[in-house]
Backbone atoms as SQL, in Angstrom:
CREATE TABLE atoms (id INTEGER PRIMARY KEY, chain TEXT, resi INTEGER, resn TEXT, atom TEXT, x REAL, y REAL, z REAL);
INSERT INTO atoms VALUES
  (1, 'A', 1, 'UNK', 'N', -18.037, -8.632, -19.751),
  (2, 'A', 1, 'UNK', 'CA', -16.662, -8.179, -19.532),
  (3, 'A', 1, 'UNK', 'C', -16.561, -6.649, -19.566),
  (4, 'A', 2, 'UNK', 'N', -17.292, -6.030, -20.422),
  (5, 'A', 2, 'UNK', 'CA', -17.169, -4.571, -20.581),
  (6, 'A', 2, 'UNK', 'C', -17.651, -3.866, -19.334),
  (7, 'A', 3, 'UNK', 'N', -18.511, -4.492, -18.534),
  (8, 'A', 3, 'UNK', 'CA', -19.068, -3.876, -17.321),
  (9, 'A', 3, 'UNK', 'C', -18.146, -4.033, -16.118),
  (10, 'A', 4, 'UNK', 'N', -17.126, -4.860, -16.203),
  (11, 'A', 4, 'UNK', 'CA', -16.222, -5.172, -15.088),
  (12, 'A', 4, 'UNK', 'C', -14.931, -4.426, -15.222),
  (13, 'A', 5, 'UNK', 'N', -14.533, -3.738, -14.170),
  (14, 'A', 5, 'UNK', 'CA', -13.295, -2.987, -14.117),
  (15, 'A', 5, 'UNK', 'C', -12.377, -3.633, -13.107),
  (16, 'A', 6, 'UNK', 'N', -11.081, -3.383, -13.273),
  (17, 'A', 6, 'UNK', 'CA', -10.090, -3.856, -12.300),
  (18, 'A', 6, 'UNK', 'C', -10.431, -3.303, -10.917),
  (19, 'A', 7, 'UNK', 'N', -10.545, -4.205, -9.936),
  (20, 'A', 7, 'UNK', 'CA', -10.918, -3.789, -8.597),
  (21, 'A', 7, 'UNK', 'C', -12.322, -4.172, -8.228),
  (22, 'A', 8, 'UNK', 'N', -13.188, -4.474, -9.237),
  (23, 'A', 8, 'UNK', 'CA', -14.545, -4.882, -8.951),
  (24, 'A', 8, 'UNK', 'C', -14.490, -6.294, -8.367),
  (25, 'A', 9, 'UNK', 'N', -15.533, -6.661, -7.606),
  (26, 'A', 9, 'UNK', 'CA', -15.667, -8.003, -7.067),
  (27, 'A', 9, 'UNK', 'C', -16.878, -8.622, -7.686),
  (28, 'A', 10, 'UNK', 'N', -16.688, -9.837, -8.213),
  (29, 'A', 10, 'UNK', 'CA', -17.766, -10.543, -8.888),
  (30, 'A', 10, 'UNK', 'C', -17.976, -11.951, -8.291),
  (31, 'A', 11, 'UNK', 'N', -19.248, -12.414, -8.375),
  (32, 'A', 11, 'UNK', 'CA', -19.559, -13.804, -8.042),
  (33, 'A', 11, 'UNK', 'C', -19.528, -14.570, -9.379),
  (34, 'A', 12, 'UNK', 'N', -18.854, -15.724, -9.372),
  (35, 'A', 12, 'UNK', 'CA', -18.762, -16.512, -10.589),
  (36, 'A', 12, 'UNK', 'C', -19.236, -17.944, -10.270),
  (37, 'A', 13, 'UNK', 'N', -20.048, -18.494, -11.200),
  (38, 'A', 13, 'UNK', 'CA', -20.488, -19.866, -11.076),
  (39, 'A', 13, 'UNK', 'C', -19.962, -20.634, -12.292),
  (40, 'A', 14, 'UNK', 'N', -19.356, -21.794, -12.032),
  (41, 'A', 14, 'UNK', 'CA', -18.853, -22.576, -13.162),
  (42, 'A', 14, 'UNK', 'C', -17.928, -23.696, -12.673),
  (43, 'A', 15, 'UNK', 'N', -17.242, -24.294, -13.635),
  (44, 'A', 15, 'UNK', 'CA', -16.397, -25.432, -13.355),
  (45, 'A', 15, 'UNK', 'C', -14.939, -24.949, -13.157),
  (46, 'A', 16, 'UNK', 'N', -14.328, -25.464, -12.056),
  (47, 'A', 16, 'UNK', 'CA', -12.940, -25.128, -11.824),
  (48, 'A', 16, 'UNK', 'C', -12.098, -26.107, -12.653),
  (49, 'A', 17, 'UNK', 'N', -11.207, -25.512, -13.439),
  (50, 'A', 17, 'UNK', 'CA', -10.351, -26.286, -14.358),
  (51, 'A', 17, 'UNK', 'C', -8.907, -25.949, -14.073),
  (52, 'A', 18, 'UNK', 'N', -7.995, -26.776, -14.542),
  (53, 'A', 18, 'UNK', 'CA', -6.569, -26.573, -14.408),
  (54, 'A', 18, 'UNK', 'C', -5.939, -26.430, -15.833),
  (55, 'A', 19, 'UNK', 'N', -5.097, -25.419, -15.998),
  (56, 'A', 19, 'UNK', 'CA', -4.430, -25.221, -17.294),
  (57, 'A', 19, 'UNK', 'C', -3.290, -26.220, -17.405),
  (58, 'A', 20, 'UNK', 'N', -2.690, -26.232, -18.600),
  (59, 'A', 20, 'UNK', 'CA', -1.542, -27.103, -18.817),
  (60, 'A', 20, 'UNK', 'C', -0.389, -26.783, -17.852),
  (61, 'A', 21, 'UNK', 'N', -0.301, -25.493, -17.455),
  (62, 'A', 21, 'UNK', 'CA', 0.764, -25.102, -16.545),
  (63, 'A', 21, 'UNK', 'C', 0.377, -25.364, -15.071),
  (64, 'A', 22, 'UNK', 'N', -0.835, -25.838, -14.834),
  (65, 'A', 22, 'UNK', 'CA', -1.273, -26.113, -13.482),
  (66, 'A', 22, 'UNK', 'C', -1.958, -24.970, -12.792),
  (67, 'A', 23, 'UNK', 'N', -2.286, -23.906, -13.523),
  (68, 'A', 23, 'UNK', 'CA', -2.982, -22.764, -12.940),
  (69, 'A', 23, 'UNK', 'C', -4.445, -23.045, -12.874),
  (70, 'A', 24, 'UNK', 'N', -5.055, -22.750, -11.746),
  (71, 'A', 24, 'UNK', 'CA', -6.528, -22.935, -11.636),
  (72, 'A', 24, 'UNK', 'C', -7.277, -21.770, -12.250),
  (73, 'A', 25, 'UNK', 'N', -8.386, -22.094, -12.904),
  (74, 'A', 25, 'UNK', 'CA', -9.293, -21.127, -13.483),
  (75, 'A', 25, 'UNK', 'C', -10.723, -21.552, -13.300),
  (76, 'A', 26, 'UNK', 'N', -11.649, -20.672, -13.563),
  (77, 'A', 26, 'UNK', 'CA', -13.044, -21.008, -13.528),
  (78, 'A', 26, 'UNK', 'C', -13.578, -20.847, -14.925),
  (79, 'A', 27, 'UNK', 'N', -14.170, -21.928, -15.495),
  (80, 'A', 27, 'UNK', 'CA', -14.891, -21.887, -16.756),
  (81, 'A', 27, 'UNK', 'C', -16.279, -21.406, -16.380),
  (82, 'A', 28, 'UNK', 'N', -16.537, -20.128, -16.529),
  (83, 'A', 28, 'UNK', 'CA', -17.758, -19.528, -16.029),
  (84, 'A', 28, 'UNK', 'C', -19.005, -19.856, -16.814),
  (85, 'A', 29, 'UNK', 'N', -20.027, -20.247, -16.090),
  (86, 'A', 29, 'UNK', 'CA', -21.346, -20.444, -16.680),
  (87, 'A', 29, 'UNK', 'C', -22.153, -19.131, -16.544),
  (88, 'A', 30, 'UNK', 'N', -21.949, -18.469, -15.370),
  (89, 'A', 30, 'UNK', 'CA', -22.606, -17.225, -15.121),
  (90, 'A', 30, 'UNK', 'C', -21.791, -16.407, -14.138),
  (91, 'A', 31, 'UNK', 'N', -22.062, -15.081, -14.125),
  (92, 'A', 31, 'UNK', 'CA', -21.409, -14.225, -13.184),
  (93, 'A', 31, 'UNK', 'C', -22.356, -13.104, -12.777),
  (94, 'A', 32, 'UNK', 'N', -22.119, -12.496, -11.643),
  (95, 'A', 32, 'UNK', 'CA', -22.923, -11.388, -11.108),
  (96, 'A', 32, 'UNK', 'C', -22.011, -10.403, -10.398),
  (97, 'A', 33, 'UNK', 'N', -22.261, -9.125, -10.566),
  (98, 'A', 33, 'UNK', 'CA', -21.458, -8.098, -9.941),
  (99, 'A', 33, 'UNK', 'C', -21.803, -8.137, -8.390),
  (100, 'A', 34, 'UNK', 'N', -20.791, -8.317, -7.587),
  (101, 'A', 34, 'UNK', 'CA', -20.960, -8.315, -6.126),
  (102, 'A', 34, 'UNK', 'C', -20.763, -6.920, -5.565),
  (103, 'A', 35, 'UNK', 'N', -19.702, -6.245, -6.066),
  (104, 'A', 35, 'UNK', 'CA', -19.354, -4.924, -5.560),
  (105, 'A', 35, 'UNK', 'C', -18.575, -4.153, -6.612),
  (106, 'A', 36, 'UNK', 'N', -19.053, -2.992, -6.989),
  (107, 'A', 36, 'UNK', 'CA', -18.311, -2.177, -7.930),
  (108, 'A', 36, 'UNK', 'C', -17.279, -1.348, -7.209),
  (109, 'A', 37, 'UNK', 'N', -16.063, -1.250, -7.742),
  (110, 'A', 37, 'UNK', 'CA', -15.021, -0.437, -7.135),
  (111, 'A', 37, 'UNK', 'C', -15.453, 1.022, -7.223),
  (112, 'A', 38, 'UNK', 'N', -15.332, 1.715, -6.053),
  (113, 'A', 38, 'UNK', 'CA', -15.703, 3.112, -6.016),
  (114, 'A', 38, 'UNK', 'C', -14.673, 3.977, -6.646),
  (115, 'A', 39, 'UNK', 'N', -13.414, 3.594, -6.452),
  (116, 'A', 39, 'UNK', 'CA', -12.257, 4.313, -7.050),
  (117, 'A', 39, 'UNK', 'C', -11.409, 3.375, -7.863),
  (118, 'A', 40, 'UNK', 'N', -10.819, 3.836, -8.888),
  (119, 'A', 40, 'UNK', 'CA', -9.919, 2.926, -9.688),
  (120, 'A', 40, 'UNK', 'C', -8.697, 2.560, -8.850),
  (121, 'A', 41, 'UNK', 'N', -8.139, 1.381, -9.137),
  (122, 'A', 41, 'UNK', 'CA', -6.921, 0.972, -8.461),
  (123, 'A', 41, 'UNK', 'C', -5.767, 1.855, -8.925),
  (124, 'A', 42, 'UNK', 'N', -4.777, 2.066, -8.087),
  (125, 'A', 42, 'UNK', 'CA', -3.641, 2.896, -8.510),
  (126, 'A', 42, 'UNK', 'C', -2.870, 2.286, -9.664),
  (127, 'A', 43, 'UNK', 'N', -2.269, 3.134, -10.429),
  (128, 'A', 43, 'UNK', 'CA', -1.451, 2.703, -11.567),
  (129, 'A', 43, 'UNK', 'C', -0.287, 1.905, -11.046),
  (130, 'A', 44, 'UNK', 'N', -0.021, 0.681, -11.576),
  (131, 'A', 44, 'UNK', 'CA', 1.085, -0.138, -11.082),
  (132, 'A', 44, 'UNK', 'C', 2.424, 0.612, -11.170),
  (133, 'A', 45, 'UNK', 'N', 2.605, 1.445, -12.162),
  (134, 'A', 45, 'UNK', 'CA', 3.848, 2.225, -12.286),
  (135, 'A', 45, 'UNK', 'C', 4.011, 3.117, -11.113),
  (136, 'A', 46, 'UNK', 'N', 2.916, 3.724, -10.615),
  (137, 'A', 46, 'UNK', 'CA', 2.953, 4.583, -9.443),
  (138, 'A', 46, 'UNK', 'C', 3.359, 3.825, -8.221),
  (139, 'A', 47, 'UNK', 'N', 2.821, 2.580, -8.104),
  (140, 'A', 47, 'UNK', 'CA', 3.177, 1.762, -6.953),
  (141, 'A', 47, 'UNK', 'C', 4.656, 1.449, -6.937),
  (142, 'A', 48, 'UNK', 'N', 5.222, 1.162, -8.091),
  (143, 'A', 48, 'UNK', 'CA', 6.651, 0.872, -8.208),
  (144, 'A', 48, 'UNK', 'C', 7.445, 2.142, -7.765),
  (145, 'A', 49, 'UNK', 'N', 6.982, 3.295, -8.232),
  (146, 'A', 49, 'UNK', 'CA', 7.654, 4.548, -7.851),
  (147, 'A', 49, 'UNK', 'C', 7.621, 4.749, -6.335),
  (148, 'A', 50, 'UNK', 'N', 6.474, 4.422, -5.714),
  (149, 'A', 50, 'UNK', 'CA', 6.354, 4.544, -4.263),
  (150, 'A', 50, 'UNK', 'C', 7.328, 3.572, -3.572),
  (151, 'A', 51, 'UNK', 'N', 7.386, 2.346, -4.050),
  (152, 'A', 51, 'UNK', 'CA', 8.309, 1.380, -3.457),
  (153, 'A', 51, 'UNK', 'C', 9.747, 1.858, -3.571),
  (154, 'A', 52, 'UNK', 'N', 10.115, 2.407, -4.717),
  (155, 'A', 52, 'UNK', 'CA', 11.475, 2.928, -4.893),
  (156, 'A', 52, 'UNK', 'C', 11.751, 4.055, -3.929),
  (157, 'A', 53, 'UNK', 'N', 10.748, 4.930, -3.803),
  (158, 'A', 53, 'UNK', 'CA', 10.900, 6.106, -2.882),
  (159, 'A', 53, 'UNK', 'C', 11.130, 5.647, -1.456),
  (160, 'A', 54, 'UNK', 'N', 10.456, 4.587, -1.044),
  (161, 'A', 54, 'UNK', 'CA', 10.593, 4.106, 0.321),
  (162, 'A', 54, 'UNK', 'C', 11.903, 3.310, 0.530),
  (163, 'A', 55, 'UNK', 'N', 12.321, 2.616, -0.490),
  (164, 'A', 55, 'UNK', 'CA', 13.573, 1.832, -0.403),
  (165, 'A', 55, 'UNK', 'C', 14.787, 2.748, -0.492),
  (166, 'A', 56, 'UNK', 'N', 14.729, 3.785, -1.334),
  (167, 'A', 56, 'UNK', 'CA', 15.801, 4.714, -1.493),
  (168, 'A', 56, 'UNK', 'C', 15.403, 6.049, -0.906),
  (169, 'A', 57, 'UNK', 'N', 15.282, 6.080, 0.407),
  (170, 'A', 57, 'UNK', 'CA', 14.774, 7.271, 1.103),
  (171, 'A', 57, 'UNK', 'C', 15.645, 8.518, 0.813),
  (172, 'A', 58, 'UNK', 'N', 16.945, 8.294, 0.735),
  (173, 'A', 58, 'UNK', 'CA', 17.876, 9.459, 0.517),
  (174, 'A', 58, 'UNK', 'C', 17.555, 10.132, -0.820),
  (175, 'A', 59, 'UNK', 'N', 17.180, 9.352, -1.832),
  (176, 'A', 59, 'UNK', 'CA', 16.847, 9.975, -3.112),
  (177, 'A', 59, 'UNK', 'C', 15.534, 10.756, -2.979),
  (178, 'A', 60, 'UNK', 'N', 14.584, 10.209, -2.278),
  (179, 'A', 60, 'UNK', 'CA', 13.307, 10.893, -2.055),
  (180, 'A', 60, 'UNK', 'C', 13.538, 12.199, -1.318),
  (181, 'A', 61, 'UNK', 'N', 14.424, 12.198, -0.346),
  (182, 'A', 61, 'UNK', 'CA', 14.730, 13.446, 0.411),
  (183, 'A', 61, 'UNK', 'C', 15.430, 14.463, -0.450),
  (184, 'A', 62, 'UNK', 'N', 16.234, 14.031, -1.365),
  (185, 'A', 62, 'UNK', 'CA', 16.939, 14.970, -2.281),
  (186, 'A', 62, 'UNK', 'C', 15.998, 15.573, -3.245),
  (187, 'A', 63, 'UNK', 'N', 15.116, 14.718, -3.834),
  (188, 'A', 63, 'UNK', 'CA', 14.260, 15.169, -4.953),
  (189, 'A', 63, 'UNK', 'C', 13.013, 15.884, -4.557),
  (190, 'A', 64, 'UNK', 'N', 12.406, 15.474, -3.444),
  (191, 'A', 64, 'UNK', 'CA', 11.075, 16.037, -3.059),
  (192, 'A', 64, 'UNK', 'C', 11.182, 16.951, -1.853),
  (193, 'A', 65, 'UNK', 'N', 10.892, 18.251, -2.020),
  (194, 'A', 65, 'UNK', 'CA', 10.869, 19.150, -0.866),
  (195, 'A', 65, 'UNK', 'C', 9.880, 18.740, 0.200),
  (196, 'A', 66, 'UNK', 'N', 8.711, 18.147, -0.242),
  (197, 'A', 66, 'UNK', 'CA', 7.705, 17.702, 0.714),
  (198, 'A', 66, 'UNK', 'C', 8.239, 16.648, 1.643),
  (199, 'A', 67, 'UNK', 'N', 9.091, 15.747, 1.099),
  (200, 'A', 67, 'UNK', 'CA', 9.657, 14.684, 1.906),
  (201, 'A', 67, 'UNK', 'C', 10.636, 15.289, 2.944),
  (202, 'A', 68, 'UNK', 'N', 11.343, 16.299, 2.572),
  (203, 'A', 68, 'UNK', 'CA', 12.250, 16.939, 3.540),
  (204, 'A', 68, 'UNK', 'C', 11.416, 17.649, 4.651),
  (205, 'A', 69, 'UNK', 'N', 10.356, 18.338, 4.279),
  (206, 'A', 69, 'UNK', 'CA', 9.510, 19.021, 5.235),
  (207, 'A', 69, 'UNK', 'C', 8.933, 17.971, 6.241),
  (208, 'A', 70, 'UNK', 'N', 8.419, 16.881, 5.760),
  (209, 'A', 70, 'UNK', 'CA', 7.839, 15.851, 6.644),
  (210, 'A', 70, 'UNK', 'C', 8.952, 15.265, 7.551),
  (211, 'A', 71, 'UNK', 'N', 10.107, 15.044, 6.992),
  (212, 'A', 71, 'UNK', 'CA', 11.208, 14.527, 7.843),
  (213, 'A', 71, 'UNK', 'C', 11.585, 15.453, 8.948),
  (214, 'A', 72, 'UNK', 'N', 11.644, 16.754, 8.655),
  (215, 'A', 72, 'UNK', 'CA', 11.922, 17.752, 9.660),
  (216, 'A', 72, 'UNK', 'C', 10.825, 17.785, 10.737),
  (217, 'A', 73, 'UNK', 'N', 9.582, 17.731, 10.296),
  (218, 'A', 73, 'UNK', 'CA', 8.465, 17.746, 11.244),
  (219, 'A', 73, 'UNK', 'C', 8.511, 16.562, 12.138),
  (220, 'A', 74, 'UNK', 'N', 8.835, 15.400, 11.590),
  (221, 'A', 74, 'UNK', 'CA', 8.901, 14.134, 12.400),
  (222, 'A', 74, 'UNK', 'C', 10.010, 14.254, 13.437),
  (223, 'A', 75, 'UNK', 'N', 11.157, 14.782, 13.028),
  (224, 'A', 75, 'UNK', 'CA', 12.264, 14.982, 13.997),
  (225, 'A', 75, 'UNK', 'C', 11.825, 15.881, 15.111),
  (226, 'A', 76, 'UNK', 'N', 11.154, 16.955, 14.795),
  (227, 'A', 76, 'UNK', 'CA', 10.702, 17.891, 15.840),
  (228, 'A', 76, 'UNK', 'C', 9.720, 17.244, 16.795),
  (229, 'A', 77, 'UNK', 'N', 8.795, 16.436, 16.250),
  (230, 'A', 77, 'UNK', 'CA', 7.826, 15.775, 17.138),
  (231, 'A', 77, 'UNK', 'C', 8.507, 14.767, 18.044),
  (232, 'A', 78, 'UNK', 'N', 9.397, 13.945, 17.500),
  (233, 'A', 78, 'UNK', 'CA', 10.070, 12.976, 18.294),
  (234, 'A', 78, 'UNK', 'C', 10.915, 13.656, 19.370),
  (235, 'A', 79, 'UNK', 'N', 11.596, 14.736, 19.018),
  (236, 'A', 79, 'UNK', 'CA', 12.390, 15.474, 19.971),
  (237, 'A', 79, 'UNK', 'C', 11.493, 16.020, 21.098),
  (238, 'A', 80, 'UNK', 'N', 10.341, 16.566, 20.769),
  (239, 'A', 80, 'UNK', 'CA', 9.440, 17.132, 21.785),
  (240, 'A', 80, 'UNK', 'C', 8.912, 16.024, 22.718),
  (241, 'A', 81, 'UNK', 'N', 8.530, 14.866, 22.128),
  (242, 'A', 81, 'UNK', 'CA', 8.029, 13.775, 22.973),
  (243, 'A', 81, 'UNK', 'C', 9.101, 13.276, 23.916),
  (244, 'A', 82, 'UNK', 'N', 10.314, 13.091, 23.380),
  (245, 'A', 82, 'UNK', 'CA', 11.427, 12.647, 24.228),
  (246, 'A', 82, 'UNK', 'C', 11.710, 13.629, 25.345),
  (247, 'A', 83, 'UNK', 'N', 11.715, 14.906, 25.002),
  (248, 'A', 83, 'UNK', 'CA', 11.996, 15.925, 26.008),
  (249, 'A', 83, 'UNK', 'C', 10.924, 15.926, 27.096),
  (250, 'A', 84, 'UNK', 'N', 9.678, 15.817, 26.686),
  (251, 'A', 84, 'UNK', 'CA', 8.579, 15.831, 27.695),
  (252, 'A', 84, 'UNK', 'C', 8.677, 14.597, 28.585),
  (253, 'A', 85, 'UNK', 'N', 8.964, 13.479, 28.019),
  (254, 'A', 85, 'UNK', 'CA', 9.071, 12.250, 28.835),
  (255, 'A', 85, 'UNK', 'C', 10.313, 12.313, 29.734),
  (256, 'A', 86, 'UNK', 'N', 11.397, 12.902, 29.259),
  (257, 'A', 86, 'UNK', 'CA', 12.605, 13.026, 30.090),
  (258, 'A', 86, 'UNK', 'C', 12.368, 13.947, 31.302),
  (259, 'A', 87, 'UNK', 'N', 11.617, 15.040, 31.064),
  (260, 'A', 87, 'UNK', 'CA', 11.264, 15.943, 32.178),
  (261, 'A', 87, 'UNK', 'C', 10.459, 15.232, 33.274),
  (262, 'A', 88, 'UNK', 'N', 9.779, 14.200, 32.891),
  (263, 'A', 88, 'UNK', 'CA', 8.963, 13.442, 33.819),
  (264, 'A', 88, 'UNK', 'C', 9.680, 12.185, 34.345),
  (265, 'A', 89, 'UNK', 'N', 10.992, 12.137, 34.152),
  (266, 'A', 89, 'UNK', 'CA', 11.906, 11.063, 34.599),
  (267, 'A', 89, 'UNK', 'C', 11.639, 9.737, 33.928),
  (268, 'A', 90, 'UNK', 'N', 11.130, 9.724, 32.732),
  (269, 'A', 90, 'UNK', 'CA', 11.021, 8.469, 31.999),
  (270, 'A', 90, 'UNK', 'C', 12.396, 8.155, 31.457),
  (271, 'A', 91, 'UNK', 'N', 12.632, 6.854, 31.293),
  (272, 'A', 91, 'UNK', 'CA', 13.891, 6.392, 30.788),
  (273, 'A', 91, 'UNK', 'C', 13.673, 5.711, 29.465),
  (274, 'A', 92, 'UNK', 'N', 14.415, 6.120, 28.441),
  (275, 'A', 92, 'UNK', 'CA', 14.294, 5.471, 27.119),
  (276, 'A', 92, 'UNK', 'C', 15.240, 4.277, 27.073),
  (277, 'A', 93, 'UNK', 'N', 14.661, 3.127, 26.770),
  (278, 'A', 93, 'UNK', 'CA', 15.420, 1.868, 26.740),
  (279, 'A', 93, 'UNK', 'C', 15.254, 1.242, 25.409),
  (280, 'A', 94, 'UNK', 'N', 16.378, 0.901, 24.767),
  (281, 'A', 94, 'UNK', 'CA', 16.341, 0.195, 23.493),
  (282, 'A', 94, 'UNK', 'C', 16.367, -1.323, 23.780),
  (283, 'A', 95, 'UNK', 'N', 15.428, -2.021, 23.210),
  (284, 'A', 95, 'UNK', 'CA', 15.338, -3.461, 23.389),
  (285, 'A', 95, 'UNK', 'C', 15.564, -4.162, 22.048),
  (286, 'A', 96, 'UNK', 'N', 16.025, -5.403, 22.113),
  (287, 'A', 96, 'UNK', 'CA', 16.238, -6.118, 20.862),
  (288, 'A', 96, 'UNK', 'C', 14.963, -6.444, 20.138);
């Protein structure tokens, strides 16, 4: 157990059992490291923060200057692409 970190992949040999709650588990007879994680998995708290940032975009734009910079750059790129396509007589059509 001490050699295995979150994110590692292991081969396990043993009996598949069911808990009282119906959850499947393996009663391991032996195990072998299949692949060691090169980088640690992200902190779950960080993932929650990222989800909140994406769901509440307006808060992200207020709090983080980098988010505002990226938003402005995206607007400029979209505007330039639309302008270039319009000059070539492309028509923008919104579809369902």
